[in-house]
C-alpha positions as CSV (number, residue, x, y, z in Angstrom):
1,M,-70.9,31.0,-32.7
2,A,-69.7,27.8,-34.3
3,Q,-73.3,27.1,-35.4
4,D,-73.4,30.5,-37.2
5,N,-70.5,29.6,-39.6
6,A,-72.1,27.7,-42.4
7,A,-68.7,26.6,-43.7
8,F,-68.2,24.4,-40.6
9,C,-71.7,23.0,-40.4
10,G,-72.5,19.3,-40.5
11,V,-74.2,19.2,-43.9
12,P,-72.3,16.8,-46.2
13,E,-70.7,18.5,-49.2
14,G,-72.2,17.9,-52.6
15,V,-75.8,17.3,-51.3
16,P,-78.3,20.0,-52.6
17,T,-80.2,21.6,-49.8
18,G,-83.5,21.7,-51.8
19,V,-83.7,17.9,-52.3
20,P,-86.5,16.2,-50.3
21,A,-85.5,14.3,-47.2
22,E,-86.4,10.9,-48.7
23,A,-84.1,11.6,-51.7
24,K,-81.1,12.3,-49.6
25,P,-78.6,9.5,-49.1
26,P,-78.7,7.8,-45.7
27,P,-76.4,9.4,-43.2
28,Q,-73.1,7.7,-42.8
29,P,-71.8,6.8,-39.3
30,P,-69.4,9.4,-38.1
31,Q,-65.7,8.5,-38.5
32,A,-62.8,10.0,-36.8
33,P,-61.0,12.3,-39.2
34,K,-57.7,11.1,-40.4
35,R,-54.9,13.5,-39.7
36,R,-52.2,14.0,-42.2
37,P,-49.5,16.5,-42.5
38,W,-50.4,19.8,-44.2
39,G,-49.7,19.6,-47.9
40,A,-49.9,15.8,-48.1
41,R,-51.9,14.3,-50.9
42,G,-53.4,10.9,-50.9
43,G,-52.9,8.2,-53.6
44,A,-50.0,7.4,-55.8
45,G,-49.7,11.0,-56.8
46,A,-48.8,12.2,-53.4
47,R,-45.9,14.6,-53.4
48,K,-44.1,16.6,-50.8
49,R,-45.2,20.2,-50.8
50,Q,-42.5,22.8,-50.9
51,R,-42.7,25.2,-48.0
52,Y,-42.5,28.9,-48.0
53,V,-40.7,28.9,-44.6
54,E,-38.8,25.8,-43.6
55,K,-38.9,24.4,-40.1
56,D,-35.3,25.7,-39.5
57,G,-36.4,29.2,-40.3
58,K,-35.0,29.4,-43.9
59,C,-37.2,31.1,-46.4
60,N,-37.4,29.4,-49.8
61,V,-37.1,32.6,-51.7
62,Q,-34.3,33.3,-54.1
63,H,-33.6,36.7,-55.6
64,G,-33.2,36.7,-59.3
65,N,-32.3,39.2,-61.9
66,V,-30.7,41.6,-59.3
67,R,-28.8,44.1,-61.5
68,E,-28.0,46.7,-58.9
69,T,-25.6,44.5,-56.9
70,Y,-23.6,47.6,-55.9
71,R,-26.2,48.2,-53.2
72,Y,-24.8,45.3,-51.2
73,L,-21.4,47.2,-51.1
74,T,-23.0,50.4,-49.8
75,D,-23.8,48.5,-46.7
76,I,-20.7,46.5,-46.5
77,F,-20.9,45.9,-42.7
78,T,-24.3,44.2,-42.9
79,T,-23.1,42.3,-46.0
80,L,-20.2,40.8,-44.1
81,V,-22.3,40.0,-41.1
82,D,-24.8,38.1,-43.4
83,L,-22.1,36.0,-45.0
84,K,-21.6,32.4,-44.1
85,W,-19.0,31.6,-41.5
86,R,-16.5,30.2,-44.0
87,F,-16.6,33.4,-46.1
88,S,-16.5,35.6,-43.0
89,L,-13.4,33.8,-41.8
90,L,-11.8,34.0,-45.2
91,I,-12.3,37.8,-45.4
92,F,-11.1,38.2,-41.8
93,I,-7.8,36.4,-42.7
94,L,-7.4,38.2,-46.0
95,A,-8.0,41.7,-44.5
96,Y,-5.1,41.3,-42.1
97,A,-2.8,39.3,-44.4
98,L,-3.2,41.8,-47.3
99,T,-2.5,44.9,-45.2
100,W,0.6,43.2,-43.7
101,L,1.8,42.3,-47.2
102,F,1.0,45.8,-48.6
103,F,2.8,47.7,-45.9
104,G,5.6,45.2,-45.8
105,L,6.2,45.8,-49.5
106,I,6.3,49.6,-49.0
107,W,8.8,49.2,-46.2
108,W,10.9,47.1,-48.5
109,V,10.7,49.6,-51.3
110,I,11.8,52.4,-48.9
111,A,14.7,50.4,-47.8
112,Y,15.7,49.5,-51.4
113,S,15.3,53.1,-52.7
114,R,17.4,54.5,-49.9
115,G,20.2,52.0,-50.4
116,D,19.8,50.3,-47.0
117,L,20.0,46.9,-48.5
118,E,23.4,47.7,-50.1
119,H,24.9,48.8,-46.7
120,L,23.9,45.9,-44.5
121,G,27.4,45.4,-43.0
122,D,28.3,49.1,-42.9
123,H,28.0,50.3,-39.3
124,T,28.6,53.9,-40.4
125,W,25.3,53.8,-42.4
126,T,22.0,54.8,-40.7
127,P,19.2,52.9,-42.3
128,C,15.5,53.7,-42.2
129,V,14.8,50.6,-40.2
130,N,17.5,48.8,-38.3
131,N,18.0,45.1,-39.0
132,L,15.8,45.2,-42.1
133,N,17.7,43.1,-44.7
134,G,15.1,41.9,-47.1
135,F,11.4,41.5,-47.9
136,V,10.8,38.8,-45.2
137,S,12.2,41.1,-42.5
138,A,10.1,44.0,-43.9
139,F,7.0,41.8,-43.8
140,L,7.8,40.9,-40.1
141,F,8.3,44.6,-39.3
142,S,5.0,45.4,-40.9
143,I,3.3,42.8,-38.6
144,E,5.0,44.1,-35.5
145,T,4.0,47.7,-36.3
146,E,0.3,47.0,-37.1
147,T,-0.2,44.6,-34.2
148,T,1.9,46.8,-31.8
149,I,4.1,43.8,-30.8
150,G,7.4,45.7,-30.7
151,Y,10.1,43.0,-30.2
152,G,12.8,45.7,-30.2
153,H,15.0,44.1,-32.8
154,R,13.8,46.1,-35.8
155,V,13.1,49.7,-35.0
156,I,12.7,52.8,-37.1
157,T,15.3,55.6,-37.0
158,D,14.7,59.4,-36.8
159,T,16.6,60.0,-40.1
160,C,13.8,58.6,-42.3
161,P,10.9,61.0,-42.6
162,E,9.1,58.9,-45.2
163,G,9.3,56.0,-42.8
164,I,7.8,58.1,-40.0
165,V,4.8,59.1,-42.2
166,L,4.3,55.4,-43.2
167,L,4.4,54.4,-39.6
168,L,1.6,56.8,-38.8
169,L,-0.5,55.7,-41.7
170,Q,-0.1,52.0,-40.9
171,A,-1.0,52.6,-37.2
172,I,-4.2,54.5,-38.2
173,L,-5.2,52.0,-40.9
174,G,-4.4,49.1,-38.7
175,S,-6.7,50.5,-36.0
176,M,-9.5,50.9,-38.5
177,V,-9.1,47.3,-39.8
178,N,-9.2,46.0,-36.2
179,A,-12.3,48.0,-35.4
180,F,-14.1,46.9,-38.5
181,M,-13.3,43.2,-38.6
182,V,-13.5,42.7,-34.8
183,G,-16.9,44.5,-34.9
184,C,-18.2,42.2,-37.7
185,M,-17.0,39.1,-35.9
186,F,-18.5,40.3,-32.6
187,V,-21.9,41.0,-34.1
188,K,-21.9,37.7,-35.9
189,I,-20.9,35.7,-32.8
190,S,-23.5,37.5,-30.6
191,Q,-26.4,36.8,-32.9
192,P,-29.0,34.8,-31.0
193,N,-29.5,32.2,-33.7
194,K,-28.9,29.2,-31.4
195,R,-31.3,30.6,-28.8
196,A,-34.1,29.3,-31.0
197,E,-33.0,25.7,-30.5
198,T,-34.8,25.8,-27.1
199,L,-37.9,27.6,-28.3
200,V,-40.3,24.8,-29.3
201,F,-43.6,24.8,-31.2
202,S,-46.2,22.0,-31.5
203,S,-45.9,19.8,-34.5
204,H,-49.3,20.8,-35.9
205,A,-51.9,23.5,-35.5
206,V,-55.4,22.3,-34.8
207,V,-59.0,23.6,-35.3
208,S,-61.2,23.0,-32.3
209,L,-63.9,24.5,-30.2
210,R,-62.9,26.7,-27.3
211,D,-65.5,28.4,-25.2
212,D,-68.0,27.6,-28.0
213,R,-65.9,29.4,-30.5
214,L,-64.0,27.8,-33.4
215,C,-60.3,28.5,-32.9
216,L,-57.0,27.7,-34.7
217,M,-54.6,26.7,-32.0
218,F,-50.9,25.8,-31.5
219,R,-48.5,25.6,-28.6
220,V,-45.2,27.3,-27.9
221,G,-42.8,26.8,-25.0
222,D,-39.3,27.8,-23.8
223,L,-37.0,25.1,-22.4
224,R,-34.4,27.4,-20.8
225,D,-34.4,28.9,-17.3
226,S,-33.4,32.3,-18.8
227,H,-36.6,33.6,-20.3
228,I,-37.5,35.7,-23.3
229,V,-38.2,39.2,-22.1
230,E,-41.0,41.3,-23.8
231,A,-42.0,38.3,-25.9
232,S,-44.7,38.9,-28.5
233,I,-46.1,36.6,-31.2
234,R,-47.9,37.2,-34.5
235,A,-49.0,35.0,-37.3
236,K,-49.2,35.4,-41.1
237,L,-51.3,33.5,-43.6
238,I,-49.3,33.0,-46.8
239,Q,-51.6,32.2,-49.7
240,S,-52.0,33.2,-53.3
241,K,-55.2,35.0,-54.2
242,Q,-57.0,36.7,-57.1
243,T,-58.7,40.1,-56.7
244,Q,-62.1,41.1,-57.9
245,E,-60.4,42.8,-60.9
246,G,-58.8,39.6,-61.9
247,E,-55.3,40.4,-60.6
248,F,-53.4,37.4,-59.4
249,I,-51.3,38.1,-56.2
250,P,-48.8,35.3,-55.5
251,L,-47.9,34.6,-51.9
252,D,-50.2,37.2,-50.4
253,Q,-49.8,37.9,-46.7
254,T,-52.7,38.2,-44.3
255,D,-52.5,38.9,-40.6
256,L,-54.1,36.3,-38.3
257,S,-55.2,37.9,-35.1
258,V,-53.7,36.1,-32.1
259,G,-54.8,38.6,-29.4
260,F,-53.4,42.0,-30.6
261,E,-56.6,43.8,-29.7
262,T,-56.7,42.4,-26.2
263,G,-52.9,42.2,-25.5
264,D,-52.8,38.4,-25.5
265,D,-50.0,38.5,-28.1
266,R,-47.7,39.7,-25.3
267,L,-46.4,36.5,-23.7
268,F,-45.0,35.6,-20.3
269,L,-43.2,32.6,-21.6
270,V,-42.2,30.8,-18.4
271,S,-44.4,27.7,-19.2
272,P,-45.8,26.3,-22.5
273,L,-48.7,28.4,-23.8
274,I,-51.5,27.8,-26.2
275,I,-51.8,30.5,-28.8
276,S,-55.4,30.8,-30.2
277,H,-56.7,32.5,-33.4
278,E,-60.5,32.9,-33.2
279,I,-62.3,32.0,-36.5
280,D,-64.8,34.8,-36.7
281,E,-66.1,37.1,-39.4
282,R,-62.8,38.9,-39.6
283,S,-60.8,35.7,-40.0
284,P,-59.7,34.5,-43.5
285,F,-60.9,31.0,-42.5
286,W,-64.5,32.1,-41.8
287,D,-65.8,30.9,-45.2
288,V,-63.5,27.9,-45.5
289,S,-65.0,24.5,-45.0
290,R,-63.2,21.5,-43.4
291,G,-62.7,19.8,-46.7
292,Q,-61.4,23.0,-48.3
293,L,-59.0,23.5,-45.4
294,E,-57.4,20.2,-46.2
295,R,-57.2,20.8,-49.9
296,D,-56.1,24.4,-50.2
297,D,-52.5,25.4,-50.5
298,F,-51.5,27.9,-47.8
299,E,-49.0,28.3,-45.1
300,I,-49.2,29.9,-41.6
301,V,-46.0,31.6,-40.5
302,V,-45.7,32.2,-36.8
303,I,-43.2,34.9,-35.6
304,L,-42.1,35.1,-32.0
305,E,-40.1,38.1,-31.1
306,G,-38.4,39.0,-27.8
307,M,-35.3,40.0,-25.9
308,V,-32.9,37.4,-24.7
309,E,-32.5,37.8,-21.0
310,A,-28.9,36.6,-20.7
311,T,-27.3,38.6,-23.6
312,D,-30.0,41.3,-24.2
313,P,-30.0,41.2,-28.0
314,W,-33.4,41.5,-29.6
315,G,-34.3,38.6,-31.9
316,H,-37.1,36.8,-33.6
317,V,-38.1,33.3,-34.3
318,H,-40.3,32.4,-37.3
319,E,-41.8,29.0,-38.2
320,G,-44.2,27.7,-40.8
321,T,-46.8,25.6,-39.1
322,S,-49.0,22.8,-40.3
323,S,-52.8,22.7,-40.0
324,S,-54.9,19.7,-38.9
325,W,-58.5,19.2,-37.9
326,G,-58.7,17.8,-34.4
327,H,-59.4,18.4,-30.8
328,L,-57.9,20.5,-28.1
329,T,-56.2,17.4,-26.6
330,S,-53.7,17.6,-29.5
331,V,-52.2,20.7,-28.0
332,G,-53.4,20.6,-24.5
333,A,-51.3,17.5,-23.7
334,S,-47.6,17.2,-24.2
335,P,-47.2,16.5,-27.9
336,P,-43.8,15.8,-29.5
337,W,-42.2,19.1,-30.4
338,G,-41.6,19.9,-34.0
339,S,-38.6,21.4,-35.6
340,I,-37.4,24.8,-34.5
341,T,-36.6,27.8,-36.6
342,S,-33.5,29.9,-36.4
343,M,-33.4,33.2,-34.7
344,G,-31.8,36.3,-36.1
345,T,-31.3,39.8,-34.9
346,S,-33.6,42.5,-36.1
347,P,-32.6,46.1,-36.7
């Protein structure tokens, strides 16, 4: 099959096929191909290529000109979960502090309007809240009420109907704040982001013969004893293209078959596995020569999905891989592992 693909034949590039044999330049002795990282450019003009997906899983895509920002507030729970830890902790602290201050202020207003602060030493006077003598004590009583601490020093009396209503409202609202904020923090903590630190990929993908078929191959392995359940893998080719009508499509995504038809994309990841994409007529690399493969700007994003056996959340790992022309020994041996992407929960 490898001989049928003209793009990967041994005819040197730039030599017309119709030139007589004596006019052709003498064949050069074969040289081992020099491997270089994908996107590297030779010479003084070499520059680092910006990746679409970094090795740590971050996508280099920034949303601009987003006018309907209110949509983030319609799904406030997901918005809070997606925030960075420092902002999540800040909102967590403010949510409790502001509710304590708000209800503490209302307790102080009730005591002030009833005249409780003017009869602090009068034992014949029945206040709304016993031993409430200022804003600080009202704030402390608000904390005790919402957190259900109940020290017993400050208590509400039965002669204050407005205080009873406020007590019910603060108890209900405090339960809602607890459920919402604790739920956000639990989801954020239980995200299997760090699980990806022990899922490792080979540093480069290679093109080589396997069973007389040209294949694009890379290696993946799991370092932990707790395995990924129902693991599946897929690959995407990210490359800009132009249609026959002249339309330019930036960052077009094309599926790379890694065994979906045969079920080979379902992995039993207890030992390192070699993932193979066969370069056949359906592959986007079928008409790509070796030289063009090294010159073209494209990126292969590999996505590994599965269920974490220890905690049971469903997550995914995605990584942008590099491409090299080489032999199977590059992935068949034990190569140095590359950077690992982050894992995030999927809906």
